[in-house]
Structure formats: C-alpha cells, structure tokens
C-alpha positions as a LaTeX table, in Angstrom:
\begin{tabular}{lrrr}
\hline
Residue & $x$ (\AA) & $y$ (\AA) & $z$ (\AA) \\
\hline
Unk1 & 27.71 & $-12.68$ & $-3.14$ \\
Unk2 & 25.07 & $-15.20$ & $-4.17$ \\
Unk3 & 21.78 & $-13.71$ & $-5.34$ \\
Unk4 & 18.50 & $-14.99$ & $-6.73$ \\
Unk5 & 17.33 & $-13.01$ & $-9.76$ \\
Unk6 & 13.70 & $-11.92$ & $-9.58$ \\
Unk7 & 13.66 & $-10.29$ & $-13.04$ \\
Unk8 & 15.60 & $-10.81$ & $-16.24$ \\
Unk9 & 18.97 & $-9.02$ & $-16.19$ \\
Unk10 & 20.82 & $-8.77$ & $-19.52$ \\
Unk11 & 24.12 & $-10.69$ & $-19.66$ \\
Unk12 & 23.46 & $-12.20$ & $-16.22$ \\
Unk13 & 20.37 & $-14.41$ & $-16.32$ \\
Unk14 & 16.62 & $-14.64$ & $-16.11$ \\
Unk15 & 14.19 & $-14.77$ & $-13.20$ \\
Unk16 & 14.82 & $-17.68$ & $-10.87$ \\
Unk17 & 18.51 & $-18.08$ & $-11.65$ \\
Unk18 & 21.02 & $-18.20$ & $-8.81$ \\
Unk19 & 24.10 & $-16.13$ & $-9.70$ \\
Unk20 & 27.37 & $-15.30$ & $-8.03$ \\
Unk21 & 28.08 & $-11.55$ & $-8.45$ \\
Unk22 & 30.43 & $-9.04$ & $-6.89$ \\
Unk23 & 29.24 & $-7.55$ & $-3.60$ \\
Unk24 & 29.10 & $-3.96$ & $-4.86$ \\
Unk25 & 27.09 & $-4.89$ & $-7.97$ \\
Unk26 & 24.53 & $-6.69$ & $-5.84$ \\
Unk27 & 24.41 & $-4.07$ & $-3.09$ \\
Unk28 & 24.36 & $-0.97$ & $-5.32$ \\
Unk29 & 22.48 & $-2.12$ & $-8.43$ \\
Unk30 & 20.57 & $-5.41$ & $-8.19$ \\
Unk31 & 19.11 & $-5.20$ & $-4.68$ \\
Unk32 & 17.91 & $-1.54$ & $-4.68$ \\
Unk33 & 16.17 & $-2.02$ & $-8.04$ \\
Unk34 & 14.51 & $-5.24$ & $-6.79$ \\
Unk35 & 16.11 & $-7.22$ & $-9.62$ \\
Unk36 & 17.47 & $-9.78$ & $-7.14$ \\
Unk37 & 17.27 & $-10.94$ & $-3.55$ \\
Unk38 & 20.09 & $-12.31$ & $-1.43$ \\
Unk39 & 20.41 & $-16.09$ & $-1.58$ \\
Unk40 & 19.41 & $-17.97$ & 1.56 \\
Unk41 & 18.52 & $-21.57$ & 2.29 \\
Unk42 & 14.86 & $-20.55$ & 2.47 \\
Unk43 & 15.31 & $-18.63$ & $-0.78$ \\
Unk44 & 15.74 & $-21.91$ & $-2.61$ \\
Unk45 & 11.97 & $-22.43$ & $-2.24$ \\
Unk46 & 11.42 & $-19.16$ & $-4.07$ \\
Unk47 & 13.76 & $-20.33$ & $-6.86$ \\
Unk48 & 11.74 & $-23.53$ & $-7.22$ \\
Unk49 & 8.44 & $-21.59$ & $-7.35$ \\
Unk50 & 9.75 & $-19.20$ & $-10.01$ \\
Unk51 & 11.14 & $-22.09$ & $-12.06$ \\
Unk52 & 7.84 & $-23.98$ & $-11.92$ \\
Unk53 & 5.85 & $-20.92$ & $-12.96$ \\
Unk54 & 8.28 & $-20.17$ & $-15.79$ \\
Unk55 & 8.11 & $-23.75$ & $-17.08$ \\
Unk56 & 4.30 & $-23.65$ & $-17.11$ \\
Unk57 & 4.29 & $-20.42$ & $-19.14$ \\
Unk58 & 7.19 & $-21.32$ & $-21.44$ \\
Unk59 & 5.38 & $-23.43$ & $-24.03$ \\
Unk60 & 2.37 & $-21.13$ & $-24.31$ \\
Unk61 & 4.44 & $-17.98$ & $-24.38$ \\
Unk62 & 6.85 & $-19.43$ & $-26.97$ \\
Unk63 & 4.00 & $-19.96$ & $-29.41$ \\
Unk64 & 2.63 & $-16.50$ & $-28.66$ \\
Unk65 & 6.09 & $-14.99$ & $-29.09$ \\
Unk66 & 6.54 & $-16.67$ & $-32.49$ \\
Unk67 & 3.23 & $-15.30$ & $-33.75$ \\
Unk68 & 3.97 & $-11.83$ & $-32.35$ \\
Unk69 & 7.41 & $-11.93$ & $-34.01$ \\
Unk70 & 5.74 & $-12.56$ & $-37.38$ \\
Unk71 & 3.48 & $-9.54$ & $-36.92$ \\
Unk72 & 6.27 & $-7.25$ & $-35.71$ \\
Unk73 & 8.84 & $-8.09$ & $-38.38$ \\
Unk74 & 6.36 & $-7.48$ & $-41.16$ \\
Unk75 & 5.40 & $-4.02$ & $-39.93$ \\
Unk76 & 6.95 & $-0.57$ & $-39.79$ \\
Unk77 & 6.11 & 1.67 & $-36.84$ \\
Unk78 & 5.84 & 5.42 & $-37.43$ \\
Unk79 & 6.68 & 7.65 & $-34.50$ \\
Unk80 & 6.31 & 11.41 & $-34.56$ \\
Unk81 & 8.62 & 13.61 & $-32.50$ \\
Unk82 & 9.41 & 17.29 & $-32.24$ \\
Unk83 & 12.46 & 18.19 & $-34.30$ \\
Unk84 & 14.38 & 21.27 & $-35.40$ \\
Unk85 & 15.00 & 22.40 & $-38.97$ \\
Unk86 & 18.16 & 20.28 & $-39.25$ \\
Unk87 & 16.27 & 17.09 & $-38.33$ \\
Unk88 & 17.68 & 16.87 & $-34.83$ \\
Unk89 & 15.11 & 15.92 & $-32.18$ \\
Unk90 & 14.36 & 17.92 & $-29.06$ \\
Unk91 & 15.36 & 15.12 & $-26.69$ \\
Unk92 & 15.44 & 11.48 & $-27.70$ \\
Unk93 & 13.01 & 8.72 & $-28.54$ \\
Unk94 & 12.48 & 6.43 & $-25.53$ \\
Unk95 & 11.57 & 2.78 & $-25.36$ \\
Unk96 & 8.26 & 3.74 & $-23.74$ \\
Unk97 & 7.35 & 5.84 & $-26.78$ \\
Unk98 & 8.27 & 2.96 & $-29.09$ \\
Unk99 & 6.16 & 0.52 & $-27.04$ \\
Unk100 & 3.21 & 2.91 & $-27.17$ \\
Unk101 & 3.58 & 3.32 & $-30.95$ \\
Unk102 & 3.65 & $-0.48$ & $-31.39$ \\
Unk103 & 0.48 & $-0.81$ & $-29.34$ \\
Unk104 & $-1.28$ & 1.95 & $-31.32$ \\
Unk105 & $-0.32$ & 0.32 & $-34.61$ \\
Unk106 & $-2.13$ & $-2.82$ & $-33.48$ \\
Unk107 & 0.90 & $-5.12$ & $-33.62$ \\
Unk108 & 0.60 & $-6.09$ & $-29.95$ \\
Unk109 & 1.25 & $-5.07$ & $-26.37$ \\
Unk110 & 5.00 & $-4.91$ & $-25.71$ \\
Unk111 & 6.75 & $-4.16$ & $-22.42$ \\
Unk112 & 9.16 & $-1.24$ & $-22.78$ \\
Unk113 & 11.89 & $-3.13$ & $-20.91$ \\
Unk114 & 12.08 & $-5.76$ & $-23.68$ \\
Unk115 & 12.93 & $-3.17$ & $-26.35$ \\
Unk116 & 16.62 & $-2.61$ & $-27.07$ \\
Unk117 & 17.85 & 0.47 & $-28.96$ \\
Unk118 & 21.44 & 0.21 & $-30.15$ \\
Unk119 & 22.25 & 3.90 & $-29.74$ \\
Unk120 & 20.00 & 6.78 & $-28.66$ \\
Unk121 & 17.61 & 7.97 & $-31.38$ \\
Unk122 & 18.16 & 11.72 & $-31.65$ \\
Unk123 & 17.54 & 12.46 & $-35.33$ \\
Unk124 & 14.78 & 11.82 & $-37.86$ \\
Unk125 & 14.96 & 8.69 & $-40.01$ \\
Unk126 & 14.57 & 4.92 & $-39.92$ \\
Unk127 & 16.12 & 2.82 & $-37.16$ \\
Unk128 & 16.36 & $-0.89$ & $-36.43$ \\
Unk129 & 15.20 & $-1.84$ & $-32.95$ \\
Unk130 & 15.26 & $-5.32$ & $-31.40$ \\
Unk131 & 12.48 & $-6.63$ & $-29.19$ \\
Unk132 & 13.11 & $-9.61$ & $-26.92$ \\
Unk133 & 9.75 & $-11.37$ & $-26.82$ \\
Unk134 & 10.94 & $-14.59$ & $-25.16$ \\
Unk135 & 14.37 & $-15.88$ & $-24.06$ \\
Unk136 & 14.50 & $-17.80$ & $-27.36$ \\
Unk137 & 12.69 & $-15.29$ & $-29.62$ \\
Unk138 & 13.93 & $-11.87$ & $-30.67$ \\
Unk139 & 12.28 & $-9.71$ & $-33.34$ \\
Unk140 & 13.80 & $-6.91$ & $-35.41$ \\
Unk141 & 11.52 & $-3.92$ & $-35.89$ \\
Unk142 & 11.84 & $-0.83$ & $-38.07$ \\
Unk143 & 10.95 & 2.47 & $-36.39$ \\
Unk144 & 10.43 & 5.47 & $-38.68$ \\
Unk145 & 10.86 & 8.74 & $-36.80$ \\
Unk146 & 9.02 & 11.60 & $-38.54$ \\
Unk147 & 8.65 & 15.24 & $-37.50$ \\
Unk148 & 5.49 & 16.16 & $-35.62$ \\
Unk149 & 3.31 & 18.94 & $-36.87$ \\
\hline
\end{tabular}
C-alpha cells in the first residue's frame, strides 16, 4: 500500500515522503495514529505542500539545531525519581520526564518524541540519551537519575 507520511517515522521516512508499506502495517499502525494518509492522486498536492514547508524551515532549523546541540552536549540533566533502598525505581523514567527536565534546566524546549532511550531506565545512575533535533543533527545527552526525597 502506498502512503504519504504526515510525521517522521523512524526507519521509514520523514513527513512528506511517499512510501510503499505492507497493508497491515499501514492499516493497523500508521493510519490509526495519523502518522500517514493513503496515497491518492490528489494527495500528491499535499506532498508538495509539506515538501515546500519543510524546505523553507530546513536552513533556519539546521542552524538552530546546531546551536541547541552545543548546549545539550555540554550539559548534564538531573532527574529525581522515587526509588527503593536497592536503587530500583518505582516505574521507569519516561521521555516526557526527560523533556521536562531539559526544559527546566534551561537548555531548550525539546519534543518528547525526539528523545530516544536505548533501554528503559529503571534504576538510579547516569544514562546516555540521544535527541534527534533535525534529520541531520543528533545530540547525545547525559541524564543523571537521583532518588527523590
């Protein structure tokens, strides 16, 4: 099935791309989550509009992403979470909590969907997290999880 991506989908493409995917993947994942729309002849106009808007923002956002990368990589974000005596958390640290901690530290406003955690954070300690700021710019960030009082 041919679909037009309306949002960035990891390992598939970015907004405005036309992709050929399996019917079940499109019907059960992409379309219900509004990540894509079915491709039609009239849909090509939407692809052109998205591409034009992305091209207009690309240069400005690339420069912004580079400067934000410099601020993020030079900082360490502290995040407090409830933990037991053994250092195991009650639950896990989410990308929304990390995005909020980045914003509170003054490093910048980050969308939680651009943050990638390798494996779930369920214990206290330091973790490396990657933030995709732009299709060409990715920053590595250190998150220090400390127990809350």
